[in-house]
C-alpha positions in Angstrom: 76.9 136.5 137.2 80.6 136.7 137.9 81.6 139.5 135.6 80.1 142.6 133.8 78.7 141.0 130.7 77.9 142.8 127.5 76.7 141.5 124.2 76.8 142.7 120.6 74.2 140.2 119.3 71.3 142.7 119.2 68.9 144.1 121.9 66.8 141.0 122.1 69.6 138.5 122.1 70.6 137.0 125.6 73.9 137.9 127.0 76.7 135.5 126.3 79.1 134.9 129.2 82.4 136.5 128.8 85.1 133.8 128.8 88.7 135.1 129.2 91.3 132.8 127.5 94.9 133.2 128.2 97.3 133.7 125.3 100.8 133.4 123.9 103.4 136.2 123.3 105.3 135.0 120.1 107.0 136.6 117.1 104.5 136.3 114.2 104.5 137.4 110.5 101.6 138.8 108.5 101.7 141.0 105.5 104.9 143.0 105.6 105.2 142.7 109.3 107.1 140.5 111.7 106.4 141.5 115.2 105.7 140.3 118.7 102.1 139.3 118.9 99.5 138.1 121.3 98.4 134.8 119.8 95.6 132.4 120.4 94.9 129.4 118.2 91.6 130.0 116.5 90.1 126.7 117.9 89.7 128.4 121.3 87.4 131.2 120.5 85.7 129.0 118.0 84.9 126.4 120.7 83.9 129.2 123.2 81.4 130.6 120.6 80.0 127.2 119.7 79.4 126.5 123.3 77.6 129.8 123.8 80.1 132.1 125.2 82.1 135.1 124.0 85.9 134.9 124.1 88.3 137.5 125.3 92.1 137.1 124.9 94.1 137.5 128.0 97.8 138.1 127.0 100.5 138.0 129.7 100.3 141.1 132.1 101.5 142.0 135.5 100.3 139.5 138.0 98.9 142.3 140.1 96.2 142.9 137.4 95.0 139.3 137.5 92.4 139.7 140.3 90.7 142.8 138.8 90.8 141.2 135.3 89.1 138.0 136.6 86.5 140.2 138.4 85.2 141.5 135.0 84.9 137.9 133.5 82.3 135.1 133.8 84.9 132.3 133.5 88.5 131.8 132.8 90.3 129.3 130.5 94.0 128.6 130.8 95.0 127.5 127.4 97.6 125.0 126.2 101.2 126.0 125.5 104.8 125.6 126.5 106.1 123.5 129.5 105.8 124.8 132.9 109.1 125.9 134.5 110.2 123.0 136.8 111.3 125.3 139.5 107.7 126.3 140.0 107.1 122.8 141.4 110.5 122.3 143.1 112.1 120.1 140.4 115.4 120.2 138.7 115.0 120.8 134.9 115.0 117.6 132.8 117.0 117.9 129.5 113.8 117.0 127.7 111.7 119.9 129.2 111.0 122.7 126.8 112.1 126.3 127.0 110.7 128.4 129.9 107.9 130.9 129.5 108.4 132.9 132.6 106.0 135.8 131.9 103.1 133.4 130.9 103.8 131.2 134.0 103.6 134.3 136.3 100.4 135.6 134.7 98.6 132.4 134.3 99.3 131.3 137.9 98.0 134.7 139.1 94.8 134.2 136.9 94.3 130.7 138.5 94.8 132.1 142.0 92.3 134.9 141.3 89.7 132.6 139.8 90.0 130.2 142.8 89.8 133.0 145.3 86.7 134.5 143.7 84.8 131.3 142.8 85.1 132.1 139.1 84.5 128.9 137.0 87.9 127.8 135.7 88.9 125.4 132.9 92.5 124.4 132.3 93.5 122.8 129.0 96.7 120.8 128.6 99.3 123.1 130.0 96.5 124.9 131.9 95.6 121.6 133.7 99.3 121.1 134.6 99.5 124.8 135.9 96.4 124.3 137.9 98.0 121.3 139.5 101.2 123.3 140.2 99.3 126.3 141.6 97.8 123.9 144.3 101.2 122.5 145.2 101.3 119.5 142.8 104.2 118.3 140.7 104.5 117.2 137.0 106.2 114.4 135.1 108.7 116.3 132.9 108.6 113.7 130.1 106.1 111.2 129.1 106.3 108.9 126.0 103.4 107.9 123.9 101.1 111.0 124.2 102.7 113.0 121.4 103.4 111.4 118.0 104.4 113.4 114.8 105.7 116.9 115.7 103.0 119.4 115.2 100.2 116.8 114.6 97.5 116.1 117.2 96.9 112.5 117.8 93.9 110.8 119.5 93.5 108.4 122.3 90.7 107.2 124.6 89.9 108.8 128.0 87.9 107.0 130.7 85.9 109.2 133.2 85.8 108.5 136.9 82.2 107.8 137.9 80.6 110.5 140.1 83.0 113.3 139.0 82.1 116.6 137.4 83.8 115.4 134.2 81.8 112.2 134.2 78.6 114.3 134.5 79.7 116.2 131.3 81.1 113.1 129.4 79.8 109.9 131.0 81.3 107.6 128.5 84.8 106.7 127.4 85.7 109.2 124.7 88.3 109.6 122.0 90.1 113.0 122.5 92.7 115.0 120.5 95.9 115.3 122.5 99.5 116.5 122.0 101.6 116.6 125.2 104.9 115.2 126.6 104.3 116.1 130.3 101.6 115.0 132.8 100.5 115.4 136.4 102.6 113.4 138.9 101.5 114.3 142.5 98.2 115.9 142.7 97.8 119.4 144.1 96.0 120.1 147.3 92.3 119.3 147.0 92.4 118.1 143.4 91.1 114.7 142.5 91.7 112.8 139.2 88.4 112.5 137.2 89.6 110.8 134.0 92.6 108.5 133.0 94.2 107.3 129.8 94.6 103.6 129.2 98.3 103.7 130.5 97.1 105.3 133.8 98.0 108.9 132.9 95.8 111.4 134.7 93.7 113.1 132.0 91.4 115.2 134.0 91.4 116.8 137.4 88.9 118.8 139.4 88.0 120.2 142.7 85.3 118.4 144.7 81.6 119.6 144.5 81.2 122.6 146.8 84.5 124.1 145.8 83.3 125.8 142.8 83.5 124.8 139.0 87.2 123.9 138.5 88.2 121.4 135.9 91.4 120.6 134.0 91.7 118.4 131.0 95.0 117.1 129.6 93.8 117.0 126.0 92.7 119.8 123.5 89.0 120.1 123.2 89.5 123.0 120.9 90.9 120.7 118.3 87.8 118.4 118.1 84.0 118.8 117.8 82.9 117.7 121.3 81.4 120.8 123.0 80.5 119.3 126.2 83.4 120.4 128.4 83.4 124.0 127.2 79.5 124.0 127.4 79.7 123.0 131.0 82.0 125.9 131.7 79.6 128.3 129.9 76.6 127.0 131.9 78.7 127.5 135.2 79.4 131.0 133.9 75.7 131.8 133.8 74.9 131.0 130.2 72.8 128.3 128.6 75.7 126.4 127.1 75.3 124.2 124.1 75.4 120.4 123.5 
């Protein structure tokens, strides 16, 4: 057990692993209010619950708090979101790169470093996969055509696993996945290997080799689909039964 699990499911229910999910800080409106809010698309906690875990939101905080936060969790998910600041990987900003999210970059990079250092299971989703790559010294393609269609609408495309990889153990067949991104992995970070590709050769999943802990990044958005296998793999690695 990586963290200090608690459950509210009743005295006879098994503990559900506590899965921390990073979040946005955005202006939001509800009722009579319009305020800064910690936001997480509902698909993330829904997917965690369906896979057998308990989701906890991790809004941006001081990077120094990342290690003690991760120590209380059973696994970490770095969620999708805005583009990674190009200076993080030594690049000059392309005009098509989105606005910076400096506080979120700082916090999520610290969460990734803490998870890697402690051996806490880690899943990066879309931006989260890209940030994992950057944290390990890799670089990104700042603009990629063909992986985001209508603005604000998730598309689908096939992803093919690399045989023998962790991802292939979870999803052994070619699968259609929900996706929405315009950036991608360029040079792989230290130790990372590609474990799935799109038809155009885009790296769609990365992972650390067996023996380095449970670390996986996927370029698509499993929270926008019904396939539980990736999240269930994380939940099992965190000490739970998982689903699927």
